[in-house]
C-alpha positions, -999 to +999 in steps of 0.1 A: -308+514-683-338+513-706-371+518-688-405+516-705-436+529-688-468+510-693-504+523-694-523+516-662-559+503-665-567+516-630-546+546-621-561+581-624-541+602-601-521+623-625-539+620-659-539+652-679-571+670-690-576+665-727-608+684-733-616+721-727-640+725-698-670+748-701-673+776-676-705+791-660-712+823-642-731+827-609-735+852-580-725+843-544-731+870-518-733+896-545-699+886-560-697+874-595-680+839-599-668+821-630-662+784-624-659+752-643-692+735-651-698+705-628-682+721-597-703+724-565-715+756-548-691+748-520-661+749-544-674+780-561-676+798-528-641+787-518-628+801-551-637+836-540-625+832-504-659+823-488-654+792-466-688+777-461-687+755-429-688+717-433-689+687-410-697+655-429-680+667-461-646+652-469-633+657-505-633+625-526-645+605-496-678+617-481-699+641-503-734+633-492-749+665-477-760+646-445-751+670-417-768+701-432-742+725-417-731+737-452-766+749-463-770+780-484-800+800-496-807+798-534-828+826-549-861+810-561-857+778-541-881+771-512-857+752-490-821+757-480-796+735-500-765+716-490-737+733-508-713+703-508-735+683-532-753+711-550-739+716-585-734+752-595-756+763-625-755+792-649-771+824-634-776+809-599-779+835-571-767+823-537-766+838-502-743+819-478-748+841-447-784+852-445-803+851-412-822+820-424-789+803-432-772+813-399-802+802-378-804+769-396-767+761-391-769+770-354-800+749-348-784+719-366-752+723-345-772+724-313-790+692-322-757+675-330-742+687-297-772+675-277-761+639-281-724+645-282-701+638-253-689+674-245-661+666-221-638+686-245-610+694-221-601+657-217-608+647-253-582+634-277-592+660-303-593+691-280-582+721-300-581+700-332-618+691-333-638+703-363-670+702-342-655+722-314-641+748-339-675+751-357-694+755-324-670+784-315-674+800-350-712+798-347-710+814-312-729+785-295-730+793-258-755+767-247-773+736-259-811+739-254-818+702-259-815+675-233-793+645-238-811+612-245-790+594-219-782+566-242-757+539-233-726+542-256-700+516-267-664+523-257-642+498-276-605+496-266-598+459-272-575+462-302-538+472-300-544+501-324-577+518-324-602+530-298-638+536-308-658+560-285-694+560-296-704+588-272-684+612-295-697+600-328-718+625-348-729+600-375-713+620-403-703+589-422-667+600-430-651+570-414-676+547-431-668+559-466-630+562-459-629+525-450-652+515-479-639+537-507-602+541-500-594+509-482-619+485-497-626+469-463-659+485-453-658+472-417-678+502-404-714+509-413-745+526-400-767+503-379-799+508-360-827+533-366-837+567-354-821+578-321-805+543-319-785+548-351-748+542-346-716+534-366-701+501-358-685+470-372-708+441-385-727+424-357-717+452-334-684+434-328-653+450-314-626+463-338-605+435-324-629+409-338-635+425-372-614+423-404-599+457-396-566+467-412-559+492-384-546+516-410-562+545-392-579+560-422-610+562-401-591+582-375-578+606-400-613+610-415-631+615-382-638+652-375-642+646-338-627+622-312-649+591-319-619+572-333-584+575-321-552+554-316-545+535-284-519+557-268-487+543-253-471+575-241-471+565-204-453+532-213-426+551-231-421+576-202-420+548-177-393+530-198-372+561-201-373+568-164-364+532-154-326+531-148-325+493-154-337+496-190-318+506-220-343+525-242-337+527-280-359+550-301-362+547-339-382+570-362-397+561-395-389+583-425-424+597-429-424+611-394-399+638-402-421+650-431-452+657-409-441+662-373-435+699-379-472+704-387-480+698-350-459+729-342-473+752-368-448+746-396-458+744-433-470+711-447-441+688-456-414+707-437-385+683-431-377+685-394-352+656-390-326+675-369-352+691-345-369+658-341-337+641-331-328+669-307-362+665-290-358+628-287-324+631-271-336+657-247-365+634-237-339+609-224-337+580-248-304+561-245-300+559-283-319+575-312-317+557-345-333+561-379-356+534-391-339+541-425-311+517-414-338+490-411-351+501-445-316+495-460-315+462-443-349+453-457-337+461-492-308+438-488-330+410-477-360+417-500-338+425-530-320+392-528-352+373-520-366+388-552-336+378-573-337+343-559-373+339-569-368+356-602-338+336-612-347+302-597-384+297-605-398+310-572-434+324-566-439+355-587-450+382-586-432+389-553-451+416-533-436+438-507-446+432-470-435+463-452-470+478-449-489+461-421-522+474-433-517+459-467-505+426-451-537+424-430-557+431-461-540+403-479-545+379-450-582+387-448-593+395-483-568+379-507-552+350-488-544+333-522-516+359-525-499+351-492-473+330-510-464+360-531-457+382-500-420+388-493-411+370-461-391+400-449-401+418-417-408+455-420-379+479-414-387+489-379-391+452-369-357+444-385-340+472-366-356+460-334-344+425-340-308+438-346-310+460-315-317+429-293-290+407-310-262+424-329-263+457-309-268+439-276-238+416-282-215+443-293-223+465-263-225+437-237-261+445-228-286+419-217-312+420-246-340+415-221-331+449-207-334+466-241-367+484-248-373+494-284-397+522-292-407+529-327-421+562-338-444+555-367-468+574-390-490+543-389-515+530-363-514+495-378-477+493-367-490+490-331-508+457-340-479+446-362-455+449-333-478+427-312-480+399-338-468+366-321-446+359-351-424+390-345-402+378-318-369+359-316-360+336-287-389+350-266-380+387-271-403+410-290-385+428-319-403+461-309-417+467-275-438+498-281-451+519-310-462+555-308-475+576-336-463+610-349-492+625-330-481+608-298-445+620-302-458+656-307-477+652-274-446+640-256-425+669-269-452+693-256-453+674-223-415+679-220-422+716-224-398+720-253-402+748-279-398+726-309-392+753-334-363+767-314-345+734-310-311+730-328-306+704-355-289+673-341-278+641-356-290+605-351-266+583-332-241+568-356-228+537-340-236+502-354-272+509-365-269+546-373-259+551-409-286+551-436-288+557-473-311+579-494-328+548-506-340+541-470-354+576-467-378+573-496-396+543-481-423+565-467-436+576-501-455+555-526-430+540-550-401+545-526-397+509-516-397+497-552-372+524-562-349+516-533-351+479-542-344+485-579-313+507-570-298+476-555-312+449-578-301+468-609-265+471-596-264+434-589-277+424-623-256+449-642-226+441-619-216+477-616-224+510-598-250+525-621-251+563-623-287+564-635-306+552-605-336+575-599-367+557-611-390+587-615-415+567-636-428+551-604-429+582-583-460+604-579-496+597-568-511+579-598-530+549-584-510+523-603-475+530-617-458+504-639-425+501-657-405+475-676-368+473-668-341+457-689-313+448-666-284+424-672-301+410-702-333+403-683-367+419-684-383+428-651-419+440-650-426+461-619-457+479-605-465+502-576-499+504-560-512+524-530-544+522-511-559+488-505-592+495-524-571+500-555-549+470-546-580+448-545-589+457-581-553+453-592-550+418-576-582+408-594-566+418-627-537+396-619-560+367-609-579+371-641-548+370-663-552+407-674-518+418-660-485+402-653-456+414-632-425+401-615-423+425-585-450+447-569-450+473-542-483+477-523-488+502-496-519+502-474-525+540-475-529+563-505-497+581-509-478+556-487-467+561-451-467+599-455-505+598-451-505+571-424-533+570-398-509+582-371-499+615-388-512+649-377-549+656-383-560+678-412-594+695-414-617+689-444-609+725-455-571+717-455-577+686-475-594+706-501-565+731-504-535+708-505-526+673-516-507+663-485-493+632-503-472+653-525-461+678-499-449+653-474-432+631-500-411+661-511-393+661-478-383+624-482-368+630-516-350+660-502-335+637-476-326+611-502-307+638-522-289+650-491-273+616-483-237+606-491-249+571-499-281+567-520-282+529-524-288+505-495-260+481-504-235+511-502-243+517-466-210+508-448-227+498-416-250+474-435-218+460-452-202+455-417-234+439-403-232+412-430-195+407-427-194+405-389-227+390-380-253+379-407-228+365-432-249+372-463-284+382-473-310+355-468-285+334-447-299+310-421-291+336-394-307+364-414-339+343-418-341+336-381-338+373-372-352+392-402-379+371-418-414+359-408-446+343-422-482+352-427-515+335-422-550+334-437-574+351-412-611+345-406-631+376-411-655+372-382-642+346-357-665+332-331-651+340-297 
């Protein structure tokens, strides 16, 4: 199957260095350091094992030197300098731990803590808070400054995100994550002096702003000022209600990150232990959302073929990322006709649970409660969309994040790392292919779709079905496929800020495609806003997008079936219930529609 890669005009993620970089020499704490020219003092220190403390700094996101916690003393300079933005120069002599530096850092931290809500024991980020950790490192025992007794905003109106202004330290990390990576920029500094705060435009609630609910602000926040709206108690109540049949499903990306909450290395695949924990918690059934992903490919793949062969709206764009869908509805509504009408995988599985599964098991569908464990905070809002119900029943009743699942496992007092590996339930909705497993990584949805589309167009079971040209973390990945005598131009984009530039190119006639995958978060679902928190230091050390994606490709390679249409339970579902992809019944249960949204509605 000939595949020709194209040169991206936007992507930069994996380009090779072509010129030799000059090195410079400097001294840090009496240690000689050789480093590439252009690197910062913070990076130079890290190279020799000196971890200068930071708070506002976040690699490739927020490098502004605002908090002054990372200051160092430079020989010959009158004032202390912020190491996160100070470029290293030849012959520079630096002291990172002098009394002057230590006193400055401690005073800065005391000032930050003076206006911070210090109810740490009941905080969402207790034990994972960068401010808390730094206060301990600096041996701060007391705060000598009085609180200003300001009135703070506590915004919990949205389905996804809670904003607690009393814990905000004005570092700006959330502001730049939303602006640079997501292209939404709904958060900004407002007010002056002691009244400075971070808030949406016009001081509106997150509910009334054009927020994607992607959770990038939560992941970026070093403290507990932003967090998901938890639904842990709702799930426990459902499990303990004998009149309710509770089904749990887990997204592919969850298994690649859950272990981090229990001290396991980044990207450890914990599928079996996760299933064991869920079954011990008391769910009636534990399924893999990968079944829903296989079903999505059947519907989406055939939808694409119908558009491609019969003059439909092209390029068709995937719709399984709710953050991307909201971005389209708010910022690029002209592309709504291009969106696939398919529901996302977990919504499809929920719809099947309350129809096909309920009928086959003789269960009243109103008594079925579907819980989705997702890496994404936007899935909470997606599940609440009025469009995502059938005959008055919600497809999915409750969404919890990877972090919430970790908390529930700890509440159940299970030693996660000692749990045996168990299998998902296998009846009706239990089988899944490797194609479904890779949905959580950027490029995975497109690769899964092409595995099925290619077999249909070539009318045979192709042996060459790994589309490695669209894997990896390059911002935009493109390929041209020659299948069944037809040429299909595909593209994969991740991160809505990149997606905005990409869509502008299409609007301006600078690029042309037939099928596009867009994911709201950089790296895809593996870096969703509901995944375990990483510190700024960890983000400097590892590209979590790559580490977590590895687990999904391992899962893919371990499966008996690696193409969605080969899944025998998917085949049975169509034979016994849905008839064929994109049938009238399939459209009723598995498809939806989207709407242009007003950015700042008047309420």
